[in-house]
C-alpha positions in Angstrom: 0.3 0.0 -0.1 1.1 3.5 -0.8 2.5 5.1 2.7 1.4 8.3 1.7 -2.1 7.2 1.1 -2.4 5.3 4.2 -1.4 8.1 6.3 -3.9 10.3 4.8 -6.4 7.9 5.5 -6.0 7.2 8.6 -5.2 11.0 9.7 -9.0 11.4 8.1 -10.2 8.2 10.0 -9.1 9.6 13.4 -10.2 13.2 12.6 -13.6 11.7 11.7 -13.5 10.0 15.2 -11.8 12.6 17.9 -13.4 15.5 16.7 -12.0 18.3 19.1 -10.3 15.3 21.1 -11.4 12.3 23.6 -13.5 13.8 26.1 -13.6 10.5 28.0 -10.1 9.7 27.9 -9.0 13.4 28.9 -10.5 12.9 32.1 -8.5 9.5 32.9 -4.9 9.9 34.8 -2.4 9.5 32.1 0.1 7.0 32.6 1.9 4.3 30.8 -0.2 1.1 30.1 -0.3 -2.1 28.2 -3.1 -3.9 26.3 -3.5 -6.9 24.1 -5.5 -7.6 20.8 -7.3 -10.9 20.8 -8.9 -13.0 18.3 -12.6 -13.8 19.2 -13.2 -16.1 16.4 -11.2 -18.1 13.9 -9.9 -16.3 10.7 -6.9 -14.9 8.9 -5.1 -12.1 10.5 -4.8 -8.9 8.3 -3.9 -5.2 9.2 -0.4 -5.5 11.5 1.0 -2.7 10.2 -1.8 -0.5 11.0 -1.7 -0.3 14.5 1.7 1.3 14.9 0.7 3.9 12.1 -2.1 4.9 14.2 -0.6 5.1 17.2 2.4 7.4 15.8 -0.4 9.8 14.7 -1.7 10.3 18.3 1.3 9.9 20.6 3.8 7.5 22.1 3.2 4.1 21.9 5.0 0.7 20.9 2.9 -2.1 19.0 4.3 -5.4 18.8 2.5 -7.8 16.2 2.4 -11.5 17.9 1.3 -13.2 14.7 2.3 -13.0 11.1 0.5 -11.2 8.7 -1.8 -13.7 7.1 -1.6 -16.2 9.2 -4.6 -18.3 10.7 -5.7 -17.5 14.4 -8.1 -19.0 16.7 -10.4 -17.7 19.2 -8.3 -16.5 22.1 -5.1 -16.1 20.6 -3.3 -12.9 21.1 -2.7 -11.0 18.0 -0.6 -7.9 19.3 0.5 -6.4 22.2 0.7 -2.4 22.8 2.3 -0.7 25.4 2.3 3.4 25.8 0.5 6.3 27.0 -3.3 6.3 28.5 -4.4 8.6 25.9 -2.6 7.3 22.9 -4.4 3.9 23.3 -7.7 4.5 24.2 -8.0 7.0 21.4 -6.9 4.9 18.5 -8.4 2.0 19.9 -11.6 2.4 17.9 -10.0 3.3 14.3 -7.8 0.4 14.6 -10.4 -2.3 15.6 -12.6 -0.9 12.9 -10.1 -1.6 10.3 -8.2 -4.4 11.4 -11.4 -6.5 11.9 -12.8 -5.3 8.4 -9.7 -6.3 6.8 -9.3 -9.6 8.8 -12.8 -10.5 7.6 -11.9 -9.8 4.1 -8.9 -12.1 4.1 -10.7 -14.7 5.9 -13.1 -14.6 3.2 -10.8 -14.5 0.3 -9.0 -17.6 2.0 -12.1 -19.5 2.0 -12.9 -19.0 -1.7 -9.5 -20.0 -2.7 -9.5 -23.1 -0.7 -13.2 -23.8 -1.9 -12.2 -23.5 -5.6 -9.3 -25.6 -5.5 -8.2 -24.7 -8.5 -4.5 -23.5 -9.4 -5.2 -22.5 -13.0 -8.1 -19.7 -11.9 -7.0 -16.7 -9.6 -9.7 -15.1 -7.4 -9.8 -11.5 -8.0 -11.6 -8.4 -6.2 -13.9 -6.0 -8.0 -14.7 -2.3 -7.5 -17.4 -3.2 -5.0 -15.8 -1.7 -1.8 -16.6 0.5 1.0 -15.9 4.4 -0.1 -12.6 5.6 1.2 -11.8 1.8 2.2 -10.8 0.4 -1.0 -7.0 0.8 -0.4 -7.3 -1.6 2.9 -10.1 -3.5 1.3 -8.1 -4.6 -1.7 -4.6 -5.0 0.3 -6.8 -7.6 2.6 -7.7 -9.6 -0.7 -3.7 -10.3 -1.6 -3.3 -11.3 2.2 -6.3 -13.9 1.7 -4.5 -15.2 -1.3 -6.5 -13.3 -4.1 -5.3 -11.0 -6.8 -6.7 -7.1 -7.3 -8.7 -6.2 -10.3 -8.8 -2.8 -11.3 -8.0 -0.3 -8.1 -10.1 2.2 -10.0 -11.4 3.5 -13.3 -7.8 4.8 -14.3 -6.3 1.3 -13.8 -7.7 -0.3 -17.1 -10.1 -0.3 -19.7 -13.4 -2.3 -18.9 -16.2 -2.0 -21.7 -19.2 -3.4 -20.2 -22.8 -2.9 -21.4 -23.9 0.4 -20.9 -20.1 1.5 -22.6 -21.0 -0.9 -25.6 -24.5 0.5 -25.6 -23.1 3.9 -25.9 -20.5 3.1 -28.8 -23.3 0.9 -30.6 -21.0 -2.2 -30.7 -18.5 -4.0 -29.4 -16.4 -3.9 -32.2 -17.0 0.0 -32.3 -16.1 0.2 -28.5 -12.8 -1.7 -28.5 -11.5 0.3 -31.9 -12.9 3.8 -30.4 -10.2 2.6 -27.3 -7.6 1.3 -29.2 -7.5 4.4 -31.5 -7.0 6.8 -28.1 -5.0 4.6 -25.9 -1.6 3.4 -26.2 -0.3 0.0 -26.8 0.5 -0.4 -23.3 -3.3 -0.2 -21.8 -5.3 -3.6 -21.5 -8.8 -3.7 -22.8 -11.6 -6.1 -20.9 -14.6 -6.6 -22.5 -17.8 -7.9 -21.0 -19.9 -10.3 -22.9 -23.3 -11.7 -22.4 -24.1 -14.0 -25.1 -22.1 -16.4 -27.1 -22.4 -13.6 -30.2 -20.8 -11.5 -28.1 -17.9 -13.6 -27.2 -17.2 -14.4 -31.1 -17.4 -10.1 -31.6 -14.6 -9.6 -29.0 -12.2 -11.9 -30.1 -12.8 -10.6 -33.6 -12.0 -7.1 -32.0 -9.2 -8.5 -30.3 -9.7 -7.5 -26.8 -7.3 -8.5 -24.3 -9.3 -9.7 -21.8 -12.9 -11.3 -22.0 -15.3 -11.3 -19.1 -18.2 -14.0 -19.3 -20.8 -12.1 -17.1 -23.4 -13.9 -15.2 -23.4 -17.1 -16.7 -23.4 -20.6 -15.4 -20.3 -23.1 -15.1 -21.5 -24.8 -18.1 -21.8 -22.2 -20.2 -18.7 -20.5 -19.5 -16.7 -23.8 -20.5 -18.7 -23.8 -23.8 -17.6 -20.1 -24.3 -13.8 -20.4 -23.2 -13.5 -22.9 -26.1 -14.2 -20.1 -28.6 -11.4 -17.9 -27.1 -7.9 -18.1 -27.9 -5.0 -18.7 -25.4 -3.7 -15.3 -26.1 -6.7 -13.6 -24.4 -7.3 -14.0 -21.0 -11.0 -14.7 -19.8 -12.8 -14.1 -16.5 -15.8 -15.5 -15.1 -17.8 -12.7 -12.6 -21.5 -12.1 -11.6 -23.8 -14.5 -9.4 -20.5 -16.2 -7.8 -20.5 -16.9 -4.6 -19.0 -19.4 -1.5 -21.9 -21.7 -2.2 -21.5 -22.2 -6.1 -18.1 -21.6 -6.3 -16.6 -25.0 -6.6 -19.1 -25.4 -9.5 -16.7 -23.3 -11.6 -13.4 -25.4 -10.9 -11.8 -26.5 -14.4 -14.1 -24.2 -16.2 -10.8 -22.7 -18.0 -11.2 -19.2 -17.2 -8.0 -17.5 -15.7 -10.1 -15.3 -13.5 -13.1 -15.5 -11.6 -14.0 -12.4 -9.6 -16.2 -12.2 -6.4 -17.9 -8.8 -5.5 -18.9 -10.3 -2.2 -14.9 -10.3 -0.7 -15.5 -6.8 -0.1 -19.1 -6.0 0.0 -19.9 -8.6 2.0 -17.5 -10.3 4.2 -18.1 -10.2 8.0 -15.8 -8.3 10.1 -13.5 -11.0 12.2 -14.6 -10.3 15.6 -11.3 -8.8 17.8 -11.2 -7.3 21.1 -8.7 -4.8 22.9 -8.2 -5.7 26.2 -6.0 -3.4 28.9 -4.0 -4.9 31.0 -3.1 -2.1 33.3 -0.2 0.4 34.2 3.3 -0.6 33.4 5.4 -0.6 36.3 8.6 1.8 36.1 
């Protein structure tokens, strides 16, 4: 992750939560205290670099990760330990937990998807269906869980979907218009919904063809129409419950929107262990 973007985002999150200051913490005696982050359910841990970055923006504290990034945990596992002044630890608690719980939930969902598919020839990829303001963190969590990032944003590649094709008049016209304007390094992906569109996208020399909302059987049939020089992707209507049915369908990628828009946060708590004796 871009450290400048991370710092900017964390500063914004803290400003949102703190406002003009943490009234509850300000009324407490200030001393050096210690606390632990503890997993309350099984999953994959993600976000171990965030606590120290948050604490650095607030004051003085030292965070020690007790479990490596991307490792599985079970209830009761101590994820990390922090020591610092009262204000820093308590004022940063909620922002850290919100991000770490969400990222760990996404990493866990991604790892479950990879394990369920059990097809090393197909990469699990994410989508742009992320929470506004959290895309950087969401997409990083997907990689920790064993997935691969799709476009980070609209400026990260060309994807011609149904509305783009409708606006241009056809797949052929849309691809031609993009190729006329763009340089040779820009990859063009085309969304298709019919066999005829697959054939048109192949003829137009798209770089990637996405089979949208198709059954595993249809995906496997359409895959045979596409030369190996063109990447293929299955997307739409694919969830953990039916993911295994796409095993061996032949595509290069399967994109899953639910990884970032429906994954449940992993339950993690922060427990103070009291003051540290000088």
